[in-house]
C-alpha positions in Angstrom: 0.0 0.0 0.0 2.9 2.4 0.8 4.3 1.7 -2.7 1.0 2.4 -4.3 0.6 5.7 -2.5 4.2 6.7 -3.5 3.4 5.9 -7.1 0.3 8.0 -7.0 2.0 11.0 -5.5 4.9 10.8 -7.9 2.8 10.5 -11.0 2.9 13.6 -13.1 1.1 12.4 -16.2 0.8 9.6 -18.7 0.1 9.2 -22.4 -3.4 8.3 -23.3 -5.7 8.3 -26.4 -9.1 9.7 -25.8 -12.5 8.8 -27.4 -15.8 10.3 -26.5 -16.8 7.2 -24.3 -13.7 5.1 -23.5 -10.1 6.1 -22.5 -7.2 4.0 -23.8 -3.8 4.0 -22.1 -1.3 2.8 -24.7 2.0 3.8 -23.0 0.9 3.3 -19.4 2.0 0.7 -16.8 -1.0 -0.3 -14.6 -0.4 -2.1 -11.3 -2.8 -3.2 -8.6 -3.2 -5.3 -5.5 -6.3 -7.3 -5.0 -8.3 -9.7 -2.8 -10.2 -12.4 -4.7 -12.8 -15.0 -3.6 -13.6 -17.8 -6.0 -16.1 -20.6 -5.5 -18.2 -23.4 -6.9 -21.4 -23.8 -5.0 -23.5 -27.0 -5.3 -26.9 -27.3 -3.8 -29.2 -30.3 -3.9 -32.9 -30.0 -3.4 -36.1 -31.9 -4.0 -38.5 -30.7 -6.6 -40.6 -28.8 -4.1 -37.5 -27.0 -2.7 -38.5 -28.0 0.9 -35.4 -30.2 1.4 -32.1 -28.5 0.7 -28.5 -29.7 1.1 -25.2 -27.9 0.4 -21.8 -29.2 -0.4 -19.5 -27.1 1.7 -17.0 -25.4 1.9 -17.5 -24.0 -1.6 -15.0 -21.1 -1.9 -11.4 -20.1 -1.4 -9.8 -16.7 -0.7 -6.7 -15.3 -2.5 -4.5 -12.2 -2.4 -2.2 -11.1 -5.2 -1.0 -8.5 -7.6 -2.1 -7.7 -11.1 -1.6 -5.2 -13.9 -1.9 -4.1 -17.4 1.1 -3.7 -19.7 1.2 -3.3 -23.5 -2.6 -3.7 -23.5 -2.2 -7.2 -22.0 -3.7 -7.8 -18.5 -2.3 -10.2 -15.9 -3.0 -11.4 -12.4 -0.9 -13.5 -10.0 -2.8 -14.9 -7.0 -1.8 -16.9 -3.9 -4.4 -18.8 -1.8 -4.8 -17.6 1.8 -7.7 -19.8 3.0 -6.8 -21.7 6.2 -6.6 -25.5 6.3 -10.0 -26.9 7.2 -9.2 -28.9 10.4 -6.8 -31.3 8.6 -9.6 -32.7 6.3 -8.6 -34.0 2.9 -10.2 -31.2 1.0 -8.7 -30.0 -2.3 -9.7 -27.0 -4.4 -8.4 -26.0 -7.9 -10.2 -23.0 -9.3 -9.3 -21.1 -12.5 -11.6 -18.5 -13.9 -10.0 -16.3 -16.7 -11.2 -13.9 -19.4 -9.9 -12.6 -22.7 -11.3 -9.2 -23.6 -11.4 -7.6 -27.0 -13.3 -4.5 -28.1 -16.4 -6.5 -29.3 -15.7 -9.9 -27.8 -15.3 -11.6 -24.4 -14.1 -15.1 -24.0 -14.4 -16.7 -20.6 -12.8 -19.9 -19.4 -13.6 -21.9 -16.3 -11.9 -25.0 -14.9 -12.9 -26.0 -11.4 -12.0 -29.3 -9.7 -13.1 -29.7 -6.1 -12.6 -32.8 -4.0 -13.9 -33.5 -0.4 -17.1 -32.0 1.0 -19.3 -31.8 4.0 -22.9 -32.3 3.1 -24.9 -30.0 5.3 -28.2 -28.1 5.5 -26.4 -24.8 5.8 -23.9 -23.1 3.5 -21.2 -22.5 6.2 -21.8 -25.1 8.8 -19.1 -27.8 8.6 -19.8 -29.5 11.9 -19.3 -33.3 11.7 -21.7 -33.8 14.6 -24.7 -33.2 12.3 -23.3 -33.3 8.8 -22.0 -36.0 6.5 -18.3 -35.9 5.4 -17.8 -36.9 1.8 -14.1 -37.2 1.7 -13.9 -38.9 -1.8 -16.6 -36.9 -3.4 -15.7 -34.6 -6.3 -17.2 -31.9 -8.4 -15.7 -30.8 -11.7 -16.7 -28.0 -14.1 -15.2 -27.1 -17.5 -16.8 -24.2 -19.4 -16.0 -21.9 -22.3 -18.2 -18.9 -23.0 -18.1 -16.4 -26.0 -20.0 -13.1 -25.7 -20.4 -10.6 -28.5 -20.7 -6.9 -27.7 -22.2 -5.0 -30.7 -21.5 -1.5 -29.2 -17.9 -2.2 -28.2 -16.8 1.3 -29.4 -18.9 3.0 -26.7 -19.2 0.3 -24.0 -16.1 -1.4 -22.5 -17.0 -4.8 -21.0 -13.4 -5.3 -19.6 -13.1 -1.9 -17.9 -14.4 -2.9 -14.5 -12.5 -6.2 -14.6 -8.9 -5.3 -15.5 -8.9 -1.5 -15.6 -6.9 -1.4 -18.9 -9.4 1.2 -20.1 -11.6 3.8 -18.5 -15.2 4.3 -19.2 -15.8 8.1 -19.5 -19.5 8.4 -20.3 -22.5 6.3 -19.4 -23.3 3.7 -22.1 -24.6 0.2 -22.6 -24.9 -2.6 -25.2 -26.9 -5.6 -26.2 -25.0 -8.9 -25.4 -25.2 -12.2 -27.3 -23.6 -15.2 -25.7 -23.1 -19.0 -26.1 -21.2 -21.5 -24.0 -20.3 -25.2 -23.8 -19.9 -26.8 -20.5 -19.2 -30.1 -18.8 -20.1 -30.8 -15.2 -19.4 -34.0 -13.2 -20.6 -34.8 -9.7 -19.4 -38.1 -8.2 -19.3 -39.9 -4.8 -18.7 -43.6 -4.4 -20.6 -43.5 -1.1 -23.5 -41.7 -2.6 -24.3 -38.1 -3.7 -27.8 -37.7 -2.1 -28.4 -37.4 1.6 -28.6 -40.9 3.1 -31.7 -40.0 5.3 -33.7 -38.9 2.2 -33.3 -41.8 -0.2 -33.2 -45.6 -0.2 -30.1 -47.6 -1.4 -31.8 -48.2 -4.8 -32.4 -44.5 -5.3 -28.9 -43.4 -4.3 -26.8 -41.7 -7.1 -23.0 -42.2 -7.5 -22.5 -40.1 -10.6 -24.3 -37.2 -12.3 -22.6 -35.7 -15.4 -23.9 -33.3 -18.0 -22.8 -31.9 -21.4 -24.6 -28.6 -22.1 -24.7 -26.1 -24.9 -26.3 -22.8 -23.9 -27.4 -19.7 -25.8 -28.1 -16.5 -23.9 -29.1 -12.9 -24.6 -28.8 -9.9 -22.3 -27.7 -6.4 -21.7 -24.8 -4.6 -20.1 -24.5 -1.0 -18.9 -22.1 1.3 -17.1 -23.3 4.5 -15.3 -20.8 7.3 -14.7 -21.2 10.0 -12.1 -18.1 12.2 -11.9 -15.3 9.7 -11.2 -17.6 7.0 -9.8 -19.0 4.1 -11.9 -21.7 1.5 -11.5 -21.5 -1.5 -13.9 -24.2 -4.1 -14.4 -24.3 -7.1 -16.8 -27.0 -9.8 -17.1 -27.7 -12.7 -19.5 -30.4 -15.3 -19.6 -31.1 -18.2 -21.9 -31.6 -22.0 -22.3 -29.2 -24.8 -21.9 -29.6 -28.0 -24.0 -28.3 -30.8 -21.9 -27.3 -34.5 -22.2 -27.2 -36.0 -18.8 -25.7 -39.3 -17.7 -26.3 -40.6 -14.1 -25.8 -43.9 -12.2 -27.7 -45.5 -9.4 -28.2 -49.3 -9.6 -27.7 -48.9 -13.4 -26.5 -46.4 -16.0 -29.1 -43.9 -17.3 -29.2 -41.2 -19.9 -31.7 -38.4 -20.6 -31.9 -35.1 -22.4 -33.2 -31.8 -21.0 -33.6 -28.1 -21.5 -32.9 -25.9 -18.5 -32.6 -22.2 -17.8 -29.2 -20.5 -17.4 -28.2 -17.2 -16.0 -25.0 -15.1 -15.9 -24.8 -11.9 -13.8 -22.0 -9.5 -13.1 -21.7 -6.1 -11.3 -19.1 -3.6 -10.3 -18.9 -0.4 -8.2 -15.9 1.8 -7.8 -14.0 5.1 -8.5 -11.6 5.7 -11.3 -9.5 8.9 -10.9 -7.3 8.2 -13.9 -4.0 7.9 -12.1 -5.5 5.7 -9.4 -8.6 3.5 -9.1 -10.4 1.2 -6.6 -13.5 -0.9 -6.6 -15.3 -4.2 -6.2 -16.3 -6.6 -9.0 -18.6 -9.7 -8.7 -19.6 -12.4 -11.2 -22.0 -15.4 -10.9 -22.9 -18.1 -13.3 -26.0 -20.2 -12.5 -27.1 -23.6 -14.0 -29.5 -26.4 -13.0 -29.7 -30.1 -13.7 -32.7 -32.3 -12.9 -32.3 -36.0 -12.2 -35.3 -38.0 -11.2 -36.8 -36.3 -8.1 -33.8 -34.1 -7.4 -32.5 -30.8 -8.7 -28.7 -30.0 -8.7 -28.1 -26.2 -8.7 -24.6 -25.1 -9.5 -23.1 -21.6 -9.2 -19.6 -20.5 -10.1 -18.7 -17.2 -8.5 -15.9 -14.6 -8.2 -15.5 -11.5 -6.1 -12.6 -9.1 -6.6 -11.7 -6.1 -4.4 -8.8 -4.0 -5.8 -6.8 -0.8 -5.6 -4.3 0.2 -8.3 -2.4 3.0 -10.1 -1.5 3.9 -13.6 1.8 5.7 -14.5 4.0 6.4 -17.5 5.6 3.3 -18.9 9.4 3.3 -18.2 11.6 3.7 -21.2 13.2 0.3 -21.1 9.7 -1.4 -21.3 8.9 0.7 -24.4 12.1 -0.5 -26.1 11.4 -4.2 -25.6 7.7 -4.0 -26.5 6.9 -6.8 -29.0 6.3 -5.5 -32.5 3.1 -7.4 -33.0 1.6 -5.6 -30.0 2.5 -2.2 -31.5 0.3 -3.0 -34.5 -2.7 -4.1 -32.4 -5.3 -1.5 -31.5 -6.8 -3.6 -28.8 -4.9 -6.5 -27.3 -6.6 -9.1 -25.0 -6.5 -9.3 -21.3 -5.1 -12.7 -20.1 -5.2 -13.3 -16.4 -2.6 -15.8 -15.2 -3.7 -18.8 -13.0 -3.0 -18.6 -9.3 0.1 -20.3 -7.8 -0.9 -22.9 -5.3 
């Protein structure tokens, strides 16, 4: 924090290219510190919603540094969540985005192993809950979103701060994704007190193609901004599940994607909070599996003139690109 304050106080100016709606910083070094929470929440409920069970814990916390150099964004995160009472719980969670002017490509790879099946989201007491040490949940997803009004509306601005939204604007959003989800537990996925041995499930996996439509907007008041992003659509699923035998079915389920951000961008420094949530459902017999990938980022950063030696070593192919992607790096575990 002291380094960031020194950089802000020593900044005298930086080169930038203006447009009527979006600032670009072609010769600026952007550095930030951030706190990130990532998670994959799984909820099981009956069709009436009266019986609900959660797979916990469902998130991890990280701290790290990030930046934006040569129009390419990066993040380096370290996990800081404490060990959960020596339980054999493992979490790998990568959620990354590549931003262009009119395109957004999201990638998700989440692999969680070891859960406590409980009626609450945060209660992990073994006295009342069921420990599923060998249970696993895996999710792989790729999403492509088209932004028709990319000249006036920056979708990446509240995420990586490589640009600055100057005026309020919005855009229609068109999106499609392919995802694979796998829930497995040799001892049984469903709560033991709610099903018989013949009804118990050991595997639920789905392949889904989803199309969505929505809208995104950023409201600017002086140096403050409020960003909102929402998509809704249908997912076409092929579902495989196992109880006493192997089964297959096809289904169409709703899907949602929502993101929001709030902060202040002064130009030479900025701060804010960004949240994203992806929501899907899968129905198997009398049970509904509700999955939600989430990410929350709290950040503070500065922009200052790019040092001369960095300009000299800038790759030529980046010099010819008007808008380079933002590529967050995976965390180091």
